[in-house]
C-alpha positions in Angstrom: 101.8 62.6 116.2 98.5 63.4 118.0 98.1 66.3 120.4 95.8 66.2 123.3 93.5 69.2 123.6 94.2 71.3 126.7 90.7 71.0 128.0 91.0 67.2 127.6 94.4 66.8 129.1 93.9 69.4 131.8 97.3 70.6 130.8 97.3 74.4 131.3 99.1 75.5 134.4 96.6 77.7 136.1 93.4 75.7 135.6 95.2 72.4 136.2 96.4 73.4 139.6 93.0 74.7 140.6 91.3 71.5 139.5 94.0 69.5 141.2 93.4 71.3 144.5 89.6 70.6 144.1 90.3 67.0 143.5 92.6 66.8 146.5 89.8 68.2 148.7 87.3 65.8 147.2 89.7 62.8 147.4 90.1 63.3 151.1 86.8 61.4 151.4 88.4 58.5 149.6 91.4 58.3 152.0 90.0 55.4 153.9 89.4 53.5 150.7 92.9 54.2 149.4 94.4 52.9 152.7 92.2 49.9 152.6 93.3 49.2 149.0 96.9 49.5 150.0 96.4 47.1 152.9 94.4 44.7 150.9 97.2 44.3 148.4 99.3 42.9 151.3 97.1 40.7 153.5 93.8 40.5 151.5 91.7 41.2 154.7 88.8 43.6 155.2 85.2 43.7 155.9 82.5 43.6 153.3 82.1 47.4 153.4 85.9 47.7 153.2 85.9 45.4 150.1 83.4 47.7 148.4 85.5 50.7 149.2 88.6 48.9 148.0 86.9 48.0 144.7 85.7 51.6 144.2 89.1 53.0 145.1 90.8 50.6 142.7 88.5 51.5 139.9 89.0 55.3 140.4 92.8 54.8 140.7 92.9 52.6 137.5 91.0 55.4 135.7 93.4 58.0 136.8 96.4 55.8 135.9 94.9 55.0 132.5 94.4 58.7 131.8 98.0 59.5 132.7 99.2 56.6 130.6 97.1 57.8 127.6 98.4 61.3 127.8 102.0 59.9 128.1 101.6 58.5 124.6 100.8 61.8 123.0 103.1 64.7 121.9 102.1 66.9 124.9 104.6 69.3 126.3 106.7 68.1 129.3 105.4 70.8 131.6 101.8 70.0 130.7 102.4 66.3 131.3 103.9 66.9 134.7 100.9 69.0 135.7 98.6 66.2 134.7 100.8 63.6 136.4 101.1 65.5 139.7 97.4 66.4 139.9 96.2 62.8 139.2 98.7 61.2 141.6 97.8 63.6 144.4 94.1 62.9 143.7 94.6 59.2 143.7 96.4 59.1 147.0 94.3 61.8 148.6 97.5 63.6 149.5 98.0 67.1 150.7 100.0 68.1 147.7 103.1 67.4 145.7 105.8 68.7 143.4 107.8 67.8 140.3 111.5 68.8 140.3 113.2 68.9 137.0 116.9 68.6 136.5 118.2 71.4 134.3 121.2 71.2 132.0 123.4 73.0 134.6 122.6 70.2 137.2 120.2 72.3 139.3 116.9 70.9 140.4 114.2 73.4 139.6 110.6 73.4 140.7 108.5 72.6 137.6 105.0 72.2 138.9 103.6 72.1 142.4 100.4 71.7 144.5 100.3 73.3 148.0 104.1 73.4 148.1 103.9 76.6 150.3 102.3 74.6 153.1 105.4 72.5 153.6 107.3 75.5 154.9 110.2 74.9 152.5 109.8 78.1 150.6 112.2 80.1 152.7 116.0 79.6 152.4 117.7 77.9 155.3 118.8 74.5 156.7 115.4 72.8 156.2 115.5 73.7 152.5 119.1 72.6 152.2 118.3 69.2 153.8 115.3 68.9 151.5 117.5 69.5 148.4 119.9 66.8 149.6 116.9 64.5 149.9 115.9 65.2 146.3 119.4 64.4 145.2 119.3 61.2 147.1 116.0 60.2 145.4 117.5 61.1 142.1 120.4 58.7 142.6 118.2 55.7 143.7 116.6 53.2 141.4 113.6 52.8 143.6 111.5 55.4 145.4 111.8 56.2 149.0 109.6 57.3 151.9 110.7 59.8 154.4 108.9 60.2 157.7 108.0 63.7 159.0 110.9 65.5 160.9 113.4 62.8 160.1 117.1 63.5 159.7 116.9 67.0 161.2 119.6 66.4 163.8 122.4 66.5 161.2 122.6 69.7 159.1 124.8 68.0 156.6 122.5 65.0 155.9 119.3 64.7 153.9 116.2 65.1 155.9 112.5 66.0 156.1 111.7 69.0 158.2 108.0 69.1 157.2 105.0 67.6 158.9 104.2 65.5 155.9 105.2 62.1 154.8 107.3 62.5 151.8 107.2 60.0 148.9 109.8 60.5 146.2 110.7 58.7 143.1 112.9 59.6 140.2 111.7 60.0 136.6 113.7 59.1 133.6 115.2 55.7 134.4 119.0 55.4 134.1 119.2 59.0 132.8 117.1 60.7 135.5 115.5 64.0 134.4 113.1 64.8 137.3 111.8 63.8 140.7 108.2 63.3 141.7 107.5 64.2 145.3 104.2 63.7 147.1 103.2 65.4 150.4 101.1 62.8 152.2 99.3 63.1 155.5 101.1 61.3 158.3 99.6 58.5 160.4 99.2 55.7 157.8 100.6 52.3 158.7 103.7 50.7 157.2 101.6 48.5 154.8 99.7 51.6 153.6 102.9 53.5 153.1 104.4 50.7 151.0 101.2 50.8 148.9 101.7 54.6 148.5 105.3 54.0 147.4 104.3 51.2 144.9 101.7 53.5 143.4 104.1 56.4 143.1 106.7 54.2 141.5 104.1 53.0 139.0 103.3 56.6 138.1 107.1 57.2 137.9 107.4 54.3 135.4 104.7 55.9 133.2 106.5 59.2 133.4 109.8 57.5 132.6 108.2 56.0 129.5 106.9 59.4 128.5 110.3 61.0 129.0 112.1 58.2 127.0 109.5 58.5 124.2 109.9 62.2 124.3 113.7 62.0 124.1 113.4 59.6 121.2 111.0 62.0 119.4 113.5 64.8 120.1 116.3 62.8 118.5 114.1 62.0 115.5 112.9 65.6 115.3 116.5 66.8 115.6 117.6 64.5 112.8 114.8 65.8 110.6 115.6 69.3 111.7 119.3 68.9 110.7 118.3 67.6 107.3 115.8 70.4 106.7 118.3 72.9 108.1 121.0 71.6 105.7 118.7 72.2 102.8 117.7 75.6 104.2 121.2 76.9 104.6 122.1 75.8 101.1 119.3 77.7 99.7 119.9 80.7 102.0 123.5 81.2 101.2 123.2 80.5 97.5 122.7 84.2 96.7 124.0 87.5 98.1 121.2 89.5 96.6 119.2 91.1 99.5 115.8 90.6 97.8 116.4 86.9 97.0 117.9 86.3 100.4 114.8 87.9 102.1 112.5 85.8 100.0 114.4 82.6 100.9 114.3 83.4 104.6 110.6 84.0 104.6 109.5 81.1 102.3 111.9 78.4 103.3 111.7 79.5 106.9 108.0 78.9 106.9 108.6 75.3 105.8 111.3 74.8 108.4 109.1 76.1 111.2 105.9 74.5 109.9 103.9 77.6 110.8 101.4 79.6 108.9 103.3 82.8 108.0 106.9 84.1 108.2 107.8 87.7 107.3 111.2 89.5 107.2 111.6 93.2 108.1 114.7 95.1 107.2 115.8 98.1 109.3 116.2 101.4 107.5 117.3 104.0 110.0 114.6 104.2 112.6 112.0 102.5 110.4 111.5 99.0 109.2 110.4 97.8 105.8 108.8 94.4 105.1 111.2 92.9 102.6 109.5 89.5 102.2 106.4 87.6 103.2 106.3 83.8 102.9 104.9 82.5 99.6 104.6 86.0 98.1 106.8 87.2 95.3 106.6 90.8 96.4 104.7 92.1 99.5 102.1 94.8 99.0 103.6 97.5 101.3 100.4 99.5 101.1 98.2 96.7 102.6 97.0 97.1 106.1 98.6 93.8 107.3 102.0 94.6 105.9 101.9 98.1 107.3 100.9 96.7 110.7 103.8 94.1 110.5 106.3 96.9 109.8 105.0 99.0 112.7 105.3 96.0 115.1 108.8 95.3 113.9 109.8 98.9 114.5 108.6 98.8 118.1 110.4 95.5 118.8 113.6 96.5 117.1 113.6 99.7 119.2 113.2 97.6 122.4 115.9 95.2 121.2 114.3 92.1 122.9 112.5 89.2 121.3 108.7 89.0 121.8 106.7 85.8 122.2 102.9 86.5 122.2 100.4 83.7 122.9 97.3 85.6 123.7 98.4 87.7 126.7 100.4 90.9 126.0 100.2 92.4 129.5 103.8 91.5 130.3 105.1 93.4 127.3 106.3 97.0 127.2 103.4 99.4 126.5 104.5 100.4 123.0 105.0 96.8 122.0 101.7 95.8 123.6 99.8 98.5 121.6 101.4 97.4 118.3 100.9 93.7 118.8 97.2 94.2 119.9 96.6 96.3 116.8 98.2 93.7 114.5 96.3 90.7 116.1 93.0 92.6 115.7 93.8 93.1 112.1 95.4 89.8 111.1 93.5 87.5 113.6 96.7 85.7 114.4 96.6 83.6 117.6 100.3 83.6 118.3 103.0 86.0 117.1 106.8 86.0 117.6 109.1 88.9 116.7 112.8 88.1 116.9 115.3 90.9 116.2 118.1 90.0 113.8 121.4 91.1 115.2 124.6 91.5 113.2 127.5 89.4 114.6 130.3 91.6 116.1 133.6 91.7 114.4 136.1 89.4 116.1 139.6 90.7 116.9 142.9 88.8 116.7 142.4 87.1 120.1 138.9 85.9 119.3 137.1 88.6 121.3 134.5 91.0 119.9 136.0 94.4 118.9 133.1 96.3 120.3 130.0 95.9 122.3 126.7 95.3 120.5 124.4 98.2 120.3 120.9 98.7 119.0 122.3 100.0 115.7 123.6 96.4 115.1 120.0 95.2 114.8 119.5 94.9 111.0 115.9 93.6 110.9 113.4 91.3 112.5 111.9 87.9 111.9 108.1 87.8 112.4 106.4 84.4 112.9 102.6 84.0 113.0 100.3 81.1 113.9 96.6 81.1 113.1 95.6 77.6 114.3 96.6 77.6 117.9 97.7 80.2 120.5 101.1 78.6 121.5 104.6 78.0 120.4 105.8 74.4 121.1 109.3 73.7 122.4 110.4 72.3 119.0 109.1 75.3 117.1 110.8 77.7 119.6 114.2 75.9 119.0 113.7 76.0 115.3 112.8 79.7 115.3 116.0 80.5 117.2 118.1 78.5 114.7 116.3 80.3 111.8 116.9 83.7 113.5 120.7 83.0 113.8 121.1 81.8 110.2 118.8 84.6 108.8 120.9 87.3 110.7 124.1 86.0 109.1 122.7 85.7 105.6 121.0 89.0 105.6 124.0 90.8 107.1 126.2 89.3 104.4 123.8 90.3 101.6 123.5 93.8 102.8 127.2 94.2 103.2 127.9 92.7 99.8 125.6 95.3 98.1 127.0 98.3 100.0 128.1 101.4 98.1 131.8 100.6 98.2 131.6 96.9 97.4 132.3 97.3 93.6 135.5 99.0 94.5 136.4 96.3 97.0 135.8 93.6 94.4 137.8 95.4 91.8 140.7 95.7 94.2 140.5 91.9 94.8 140.7 91.3 91.0 143.7 93.5 90.7 145.9 90.8 92.1 145.8 89.1 88.8 147.3 92.2 87.2 150.5 91.9 89.2 151.5 88.4 88.1 154.9 88.4 86.3 153.5 87.6 82.9 150.9 90.5 83.1 153.2 93.0 84.8 154.5 94.7 81.6 150.9 95.2 80.3 149.9 96.4 83.8 152.7 99.0 83.9 151.8 100.2 80.3 148.2 100.6 81.3 149.2 102.4 84.5 151.4 104.8 82.5 148.5 105.5 80.0 146.2 106.1 82.9 148.7 108.5 84.6 149.2 110.3 81.3 145.4 110.7 80.9 145.1 112.0 84.4 147.9 114.6 83.8 146.2 115.7 80.6 142.8 116.0 82.4 144.2 118.2 85.1 146.8 120.3 83.3 145.9 120.4 79.5 143.8 123.6 78.8 140.8 123.4 76.5 138.1 125.7 75.2 135.2 125.8 77.7 132.0 126.1 75.8 128.5 125.7 77.2 125.8 124.3 74.9 122.3 125.7 74.6 119.4 125.1 72.3 117.1 127.6 70.8 115.5 129.0 67.6 116.2 131.4 64.8 113.7 134.2 64.7 113.2 137.6 62.9 114.2 140.4 65.1 111.0 142.3 64.3 108.0 140.2 65.2 104.7 140.9 67.0 102.1 138.7 68.5 98.4 139.3 67.9 96.3 138.9 71.0 92.5 138.9 71.5 91.2 142.2 72.9 87.6 141.1 73.3 86.5 137.6 73.7 84.2 136.0 71.1 83.9 133.4 68.4 86.2 133.4 65.4 84.0 133.8 62.3 86.7 134.5 59.7 90.5 134.1 59.4 91.6 136.6 56.7 95.4 135.7 56.6 97.0 132.2 56.8 100.5 130.9 57.4 103.1 132.4 55.0 100.9 135.2 53.8 102.3 138.8 53.7 100.2 141.5 55.3 100.6 145.2 55.8 100.3 147.1 59.0 96.6 147.6 59.9 95.4 144.8 57.6 92.6 142.7 59.1 93.7 139.3 60.1 90.9 137.7 62.2 87.2 138.6 62.5 85.5 137.8 65.8 81.8 137.9 66.7 80.5 138.5 70.2 76.8 137.7 70.7 76.9 139.4 74.1 78.0 142.7 72.6 75.3 142.3 69.9 72.6 141.7 72.4 73.7 144.6 74.6 73.9 147.1 71.7 70.4 146.0 70.4 69.0 146.4 73.9 70.5 149.8 74.4 69.3 151.0 71.0 65.8 149.9 71.9 65.9 151.8 75.2 67.3 154.9 73.5 64.5 154.8 70.9 61.9 154.5 73.7 63.4 157.3 75.6 63.4 159.5 72.4 59.7 158.8 71.9 58.9 159.7 75.5 60.9 163.0 75.0 58.8 163.8 71.9 55.5 163.1 73.7 56.4 165.4 76.6 57.5 168.1 74.2 54.0 168.0 72.5 52.3 168.2 75.9 54.2 171.3 76.9 52.9 173.1 73.8 49.3 172.8 75.1 48.3 176.4 76.2 45.7 175.1 78.7 48.5 173.6 81.0 49.0 175.3 84.4 52.3 176.5 85.5 52.8 173.5 87.9 52.1 171.0 85.2 54.6 172.8 82.9 57.3 172.6 85.6 56.6 168.9 86.2 56.9 168.1 82.5 60.1 170.1 82.2 61.6 168.0 85.0 60.6 164.8 83.3 62.0 166.0 80.0 65.3 166.8 81.7 65.6 163.3 83.2 64.8 161.7 79.9 67.4 163.7 78.1 70.0 162.6 80.7 68.9 159.0 80.2 69.2 159.4 76.4 72.7 160.8 76.7 73.8 157.9 79.0 72.4 155.3 76.6 74.1 157.0 73.7 77.5 156.9 75.6 77.1 153.2 76.4 76.2 152.4 72.8 79.4 154.2 71.6 81.5 152.3 74.1 80.0 149.0 73.0 80.5 149.8 69.4 84.1 150.7 70.1 84.5 147.2 71.7 82.8 145.7 68.7 85.4 147.3 66.5 88.1 145.5 68.5 86.6 142.2 67.3 88.5 142.8 64.1 92.2 142.0 64.7 94.7 143.7 62.5 98.3 143.3 61.8 100.6 145.5 63.9 103.4 145.5 61.4 104.3 144.8 57.8 105.3 141.2 57.6 104.5 137.5 57.2 102.1 135.4 59.3 104.3 132.7 60.8 101.6 130.9 62.8 101.2 127.5 61.3 97.8 126.4 59.8 96.1 129.4 61.4 92.8 129.1 59.5 92.2 125.5 60.4 93.2 126.0 64.1 91.2 129.2 64.7 88.1 129.1 62.6 84.8 128.7 64.6 86.8 128.6 67.7 85.8 130.5 70.9 88.6 132.7 72.2 89.1 134.7 75.4 90.6 138.1 76.0 94.4 138.1 76.1 94.7 134.8 74.2 97.5 134.7 71.6 96.2 133.9 68.1 98.8 134.8 65.5 102.4 135.9 65.2 103.5 138.3 62.4 107.2 138.6 61.7 109.2 140.6 59.1 111.7 138.2 57.5 113.2 141.0 55.3 114.8 142.6 58.4 117.5 141.4 60.7 117.4 138.0 62.4 118.5 136.8 65.9 119.0 133.6 67.9 116.9 133.0 71.0 118.8 130.5 73.2 117.5 128.8 76.4 120.4 128.3 78.8 120.0 126.1 81.9 119.9 128.2 85.1 122.7 126.1 86.8 125.1 127.0 84.0 124.5 130.8 84.1 127.3 131.3 86.6 129.9 130.4 83.9 128.1 132.5 81.3 127.8 135.5 83.6 131.6 135.4 84.4 132.5 135.1 80.7 130.2 138.0 79.8 131.8 140.2 82.5 135.2 139.3 81.2 134.2 140.1 77.7 132.8 143.6 78.7 136.2 144.3 80.4 137.9 143.6 77.1 135.4 145.8 75.3 134.0 143.1 73.0 130.8 141.0 73.0 130.6 137.4 74.1 131.3 135.1 71.2 128.9 132.3 70.2 129.3 129.4 67.7 126.1 127.7 66.4 124.7 125.4 63.8 121.3 125.3 62.1 119.3 122.1 62.3 118.6 122.5 58.5 122.4 122.7 57.8 124.3 120.9 60.6 127.5 120.5 58.7 128.4 124.2 58.8 129.3 126.2 61.9 128.4 129.9 62.1 129.4 132.7 64.4 127.4 135.3 66.4 127.6 137.7 69.3 125.5 137.9 72.5 123.3 141.0 72.5 121.1 140.5 75.5 120.9 138.2 78.6 117.7 137.9 80.5 118.0 139.1 84.1 115.7 136.4 85.6 115.1 132.8 85.0 111.7 131.5 83.9 110.1 128.0 83.9 109.7 127.0 80.3 107.9 123.7 79.9 110.1 120.7 79.6 113.3 122.8 79.5 112.8 123.7 83.2 114.3 126.9 84.6 116.1 128.6 81.8 117.5 132.1 81.0 116.8 133.6 77.6 119.9 134.8 75.7 119.6 136.7 72.4 122.4 136.4 69.9 123.0 138.5 66.7 124.3 136.2 63.9 126.6 137.6 61.2 124.4 138.6 58.3 126.9 137.2 55.7 126.5 133.7 57.2 122.8 133.7 56.5 123.0 135.2 53.0 122.8 131.8 51.3 120.3 130.1 53.7 116.6 130.0 53.3 115.6 131.5 56.6 112.6 130.0 58.3 111.2 131.5 61.6 111.5 129.1 64.4 114.3 127.0 62.9 116.1 125.0 65.6 119.7 125.9 66.4 122.3 124.4 68.7 124.8 127.0 70.0 128.0 127.0 72.1 128.8 130.0 74.2 132.5 130.7 74.7 133.3 130.8 78.4 137.1 130.9 78.2 139.6 128.1 78.7 139.7 125.5 81.5 141.4 122.2 82.2 140.4 119.4 79.9 139.0 117.4 82.9 136.8 120.3 83.9 135.6 120.8 80.4 134.5 117.1 80.2 133.2 116.6 83.7 131.9 120.0 84.9 128.3 118.7 85.0 129.4 115.8 87.2 131.3 118.1 89.5 128.3 120.4 89.7 126.1 117.5 90.6 128.4 116.2 93.3 128.8 119.7 94.8 125.0 120.4 94.9 123.5 117.0 95.6 126.2 115.2 97.6 128.9 117.4 99.2 126.5 120.3 100.0 124.3 117.9 102.0 127.1 116.4 104.1 
């Protein structure tokens, strides 16, 4: 179907009425020609000048009628057509004004469009308006139009009448199923023949309007049939899945096809914010994009207001917060028309079919956002389809969100338990119930050893780290992994070019100072020097000696630092740092950096365990109980090199503070002394991995198995309630 452009059809309400008023003023000059045309249709008389006026008037009237008839064949909106119909009829008859009264579904005649209606004096409520309403009802009930003279029928308040100073010409629109009344306010004073001509013309315009309304109704029936077919396919696809993401995608994508618009988006409410769950023809919306962010912000404002928003270019009638959001989105997306419809969850219905509670804003579960980029309006058909889409989308989204609630797995399991109570399955059900009850009793009342697991390493008790004391470059590694060294043996030789340069420079300055001192001493031996010159040279010699002593002290300090470049072993033991020569040679190092570890494997050994901080409460209580009994806390462990054998040990030290240790997180260091006899037949390797269990007493079997789950619930769930 074709659509008449607004500037061609003169269909917009404001500009049409203004233009119609101008045409009414201009057409007053054609009044004589119109009257002559009406009279000529009856008797065919008139002078030669009148014949020309009649011909011109007829030509203009035919053009106006042709324009209205052409517009009536298009898919223009009813209100826009009535504006064109009224303005052209008033212009053709050179009338004072007119109105179109539309019959609503509730049987009330409502003013649809008007020209100069206020001049009739019928705006105020009262008997004149009541008589005028009865007159409209009378015209609505008659097959043909009627003419009512000014101030006629005013004697009887219960009858239809015309209290105005205008000649009223009325005809119904819509045929046997009337839908509206066309009313023209004509100037009085015309003769009977002219009045009959007015009536025939108005009836002719009424027939055109009737054809338009019939065609429009037929199109509505056809559109409704197509809508029901599309809606049937849409509902099937919509309710096919209860997955929220798939449901949102179906609403957006299939909803766009149903509405025949450019873009449909779905926002889901999450607390006070809204999240764009789907955008038509997009598998997954990019929530970081500016357009999606703007859509979410607009949805939040409309959901907070709780009322639907229809924007067609003018947002001044909207609340300020909504106006700001919609203006920002239009500037960003360049949409010409935007609609935002809140999706409201249907209230629960009680036993008598009444809602159990009033709807509140918390019942809004999301919003449907519709955008048009080709024209700045929403047609009547699109509006109806959007409301249908909104209702179906609200039900489907509500069901999907409820179905994926946190308690739905339990609800579905309870629904399946009906099958367990069938007679043939009852014995097995009772047996399973007894087994579950026995397990629960065992979990709560059967005691078990409560041991907490920790991982660590096996290390020699006597071990030392070798740190860099002065930064430099490693020039030589004198001991590698596995090599035995004695205390004081050199391990790593460093070189510092900065120290070398400083020492060389200071030696040069000291040598220069020494030469200056010798020269002054020779000058003082000259007998020809005066007493003043001798005193001056004595002062210079004293200053040079002080400089010489200072330079000597600096050189001694730098040489002491240079001696620190040779790193020695602090104890007798074995270098346990792996591949030290390859890792350190020609490598620059800084002061305080750890280079090597030396351990004595011939002495005692210990376990270093890293216990998670959240388990230290149990360990601390078990250690306190062990001290009261006068015995150390027992530990059971296995070596990674020999996992099939369990060994025993005793806790010797528990670190007082937790530390962050890489991937292990916050842990507390626990030292354990193993029994020497258990390690007699084992090849001990420093750093060997161990897995240990610290004895924390006895607790119920359920607590031993699920203490980590209980701790998680207490800290992450119950504590936050």
